[in-house]
Every structure is written in C-alpha cells, then in structure tokens.
C-alpha positions in Angstrom: 101.7 105.5 127.7 100.5 102.4 129.6 97.1 100.9 129.3 95.6 98.5 131.9 92.7 96.5 130.6 89.8 95.1 132.7 89.6 91.3 132.5 87.3 88.7 134.0 88.7 85.8 136.0 87.9 82.4 134.6 90.1 80.3 136.9 92.6 80.6 139.7 95.6 78.4 140.3 97.8 79.7 143.2 99.3 82.9 142.1 98.1 82.6 138.5 94.7 83.3 137.0 93.3 82.6 133.6 91.4 85.7 132.5 89.2 86.7 129.5 89.5 90.0 127.8 87.1 90.5 124.9 87.2 86.8 124.0 90.9 86.3 124.4 92.2 84.2 127.2 95.5 85.0 129.0 97.4 83.9 132.1 98.2 86.7 134.6 100.2 86.8 137.8 98.4 87.7 141.1 101.6 88.4 143.2 101.3 92.2 143.0 97.6 92.3 144.0 97.8 91.4 147.6 94.1 90.3 147.9 92.1 87.1 147.3 90.8 86.6 143.8 87.8 84.5 142.9 86.3 83.2 139.6 84.1 85.9 138.2 86.1 88.8 139.7 87.2 91.6 137.4 90.9 92.6 137.5 92.8 95.5 136.0 95.8 93.8 134.3 99.0 95.5 133.0 102.0 93.7 131.5 100.8 90.3 132.7 100.2 91.3 136.3 96.9 92.0 138.1 97.2 95.4 139.7 93.7 96.0 141.0 90.4 94.3 141.5 87.5 96.2 140.0 83.8 96.6 140.8 81.9 94.6 138.2 79.8 97.7 137.1 83.0 99.8 136.7 84.6 97.0 134.6 81.6 96.7 132.3 81.5 100.5 131.8 85.2 100.6 130.9 84.8 97.6 128.5 81.8 99.4 126.9 84.0 102.5 126.4 86.7 100.3 124.7 84.0 98.9 122.4 82.8 102.4 121.6 86.3 103.5 120.9 87.1 100.6 118.6 83.8 101.1 116.7 84.7 104.7 116.2 88.1 103.8 115.0 86.7 101.4 112.4 84.1 103.9 111.1 84.8 105.6 107.7 85.9 109.2 107.9 83.1 111.8 108.0 82.1 112.8 104.5 83.6 109.7 102.9 81.3 107.8 100.4 80.0 104.5 101.7 81.4 101.3 99.9 
C-alpha cells in the first residue's frame, strides 16, 4: 500500500522544494507535477516526488485525520486500566 502525505511548501529552488510535514522538513522533486509551485502551497508527496497540488482546506482536513488516527493509535486499549 502506498501513502501520499500532504505537505506545505516552505521554499522553492528550481525543481526542488523544501516542505514541512508535521514539523519535519524534507526536500521533494517537482518534476512530475507539471504546474507552478509557490511558497505556502500544499502538495501531495509520495516517495520524494510532488504528485499533486492540494486545496489548502482539503490538506488541513487530511492532516487533521492523520492527527486523529495517530491519537487513536496511541490510546490505551478499551477496558485497560489507566497508568
């Protein structure tokens, strides 16, 4: 299974962008995107390549779902005593 993660563009240098995903910075290639990218844009990134530009509202909703999923994953199992 593949997972593409929404990222926010921090800087653009030719066909490379520095992006932020949940506080982690990464460099991604823009070659496969085929459209102009600006600082503040949200991109869907997979395997180091930007594959789609996202509407900011859609990106925020997706990131909120990731946060919810990770919070659920860290929660103790139902019926377990609290530490």
